[in-house]
Structure formats: structure tokens, C-alpha cells
C-alpha angles and dihedrals in degrees: 000000000000118000116247116265112256112241122233090247091056092047090053093049092049091048090052092049094047089054089067134021106308092184090067110089091201091056093048091050091052089056093046093048093050089050091051093050092048091050091049092052090050092048092048092049095049096043097223118183119260095259095052093044091050091050092054092048090049092050091053092045092049090050092050091048092049091053092046091049088057091052089048091053090050092049091048092051090050092046095244102104120118123222113287133020119321098220124128112293109240090209088065092054114115093218122062090212088077095057092094101031097056091072115134090245118050122234113270113258094239089063092057103055138219094300090056091051088053089050091051089055090048101051113191114244112250124182140156123254116217128203125246096246106083088324092277140105122230090268092056101257141072119318093223146000118234129204125191129202120260089248091056094246125131122352126221127206132202121193119242106247131180110280122240087258091054092044090051091049091047090049090050091049091049091049090049091048091049091048090049091048091048091048091050089047091051091047091051092046090048092049092048091047091050091050091048091049091048091050092047091048090049092049093047096044093038091047091048090049091047090047090050091049091047091048090052090049098045103024127094114307109203129203110201112217094169125009100182094262107064101080089173088070090065128066136185104209094169098045135268135122129272124195132175115248124231107251093203092077101044103019088231132098114232148124134252116226118202112189121229117262090243091066133224091084118161136178120214133209114198127224101221124226090244090062099047098071089063097049109028114117092019141090121252136178117239118210122194123187116199140149150190117261094212106023094259118126115274126191126196138172129220127203125188109215114191117176090341096310129104107242102179105035120231109320111198123193135175129203138172094181126101089241130008134160127225129186139193138165127258129191115205122204118241094246098047111147104173142000149164142196118237117205117191125182113229140269094036091225122054092008119170128227120285129203116223120195108167148350119194142159126232113220096186093114095041 
């Protein structure tokens, strides 16, 4: 059985498809849509009756379906075909007039009429239009599809544009690209923010550490002569009684000094020989912490005896609190070899008990 003769319209469509990538459904649809638009413009310009116009549309649709069936068979043989026929989807046609002529089976001839039979005999000329640069458009095929009237007069062209499928794919690709760009932007912003936070944290923590180190290096440097616990650091050469205080009541270690009944009682805190090399020839601040056992006012005097001489005069303080700190300055001679602090409750006669918690030296100005 002889194969049917290929019509001129089919030859033109195949020529247009072979100029690009015929395996791409989106490209094929762009050729079919341009052909449909060109045919519609020609039909509108010539004013053919409905039967003849429908016959021309049917001829184009049948040709498109025949080509698509061939692609479907090839896809099936290669194992790539999807379910259903592969012909041009009428819903993707740019002209609504093709919604009913792109059926898989063509309309019977007796439904078209005599005018349509005449139109079948007079097939409209359809051919691709190629660009001047290498005969191809940017998408690899013709730049337009042209259709002439059956009488050979006037020819109309319609540019080959991306099909709805291609536009949808391009829109999806653009959306994906935008999403990827936004994700990359967010990642970059997040990375930059993390780096900034890390730098700020380093600066804050490093600065705090440096400040703490500097404070330790330049802040007060105390030498504890009596810390409230070492009773052996305190003496009562002129009489009196010393007793350790219970820390559970005050939360502080200390001693309570009760002067002798004879009066003129003092307690002394020695400046050891191991301390003097660091402070001799310099000025220091002396801090004394004392308190009243019963909340009544207590007065006491302090003398700073260095190598037998008083170096700070007679410092007198009064407190009615359970614990209070007092401070004064002391200048030590360069050759100092020994010293002590003398603390005497006042008045000398009939003096009441005094609580002593600490005596220390501040070496900040050393």
C-alpha cells in the first residue's frame, strides 16, 4: 500500500520544525501557534464563509495532529512518551477558533459542506520565514510563519513567539532563580550578621577581659596585716583581754578587745619585715575596720610607730555601728626597718570594749 502523499502545508510545517529543535514540545507549539495566527489573519482579511474557514482550520489541525502523532510514536519507541497522544494541546492554542478543530479525529466531510470541499482542494500556501542572520531566529527556528490566500493574493506573517508552555517554563525558571537569589541573599545576610555578632561578642568579652586585667593591674593592691582570724598578729603589751568573735552572728571574723581596768591599754598590730621592702620610702593608705559591740558610740586612737617614731600622728575615730571602715595616709621613710600600729580605746580610763575586724595597707600609689 502506497504511503499518502505529503501535502505542501505539512512539508512547510516539517521544514519549520527541522530548522529548530523538533524534539522540544514548546518549540513545536510556537510554530503551530504562529501558523494558526497567520491563517486566522488571512481568513479574516478574505472574508471566507464559515464552512470554508472551518475547512482550512481543520486542514491545519489535521496536519499538526499527524506530525504530533509521529513524534508520539517515536517517543513511545524510545520509552519517553507520556500517557496519551502527543499531539498539539488545543488548550495551548492562541486562538479560540481551534478549540474544536484540534480534536484527535477530524470532522467528517459531510459536516463541512461544499465550500469546505472546495477549500480542501485549494489548500492555502503555508511556509516558514527565516531571518537574515544564518537563516535562524534566536530560538533556532524560523522567525515567522506566512500564509497566503487561496487565490494567491497577499500574504500575511505572524512572528514565532514562545508558546504558553515555554512562557510557563520560563516563568517557573525565573521564579526558581529569584528564589535561589533570595536564598543566597538571606544566607549572605545571615553570614554577615553572624560575623558581626561574633566580632561584637569578641570585642565585648575581650574588652571586659582586658578591663578586668587592667583593673587587677592598676586597682587597689591590699596587704592584709590582720584579717580578723589571726589572733597571733595582735598583741596587748599593756594589758587587756582579747577574744575571738563568733562569725555566725555578724558574718565577719574579728576579735573583741576589752581594756584593762587600770587604763592606758593598747593593742598592737605589727608590720612584718616581709612587708616593709614593698612599702618603705612610699606612701600607703591604711584602712582599719572596727565596730561597737552594743551600738553605743566608741572612740579609738591609732598611732603608726616606725622605728620608734610616730609617722601618722594620733588618728582618732568614732563609730556606733557594728562594723565601719576608716582610712588615712601614711608615708614611710626609705630606711624603715620595723613598725607597728597601736590602737587604744578612748578615753584611756574607763574605756569600753572595741571590736576589731581588719587592718590592711593599700599599695595603689606605691
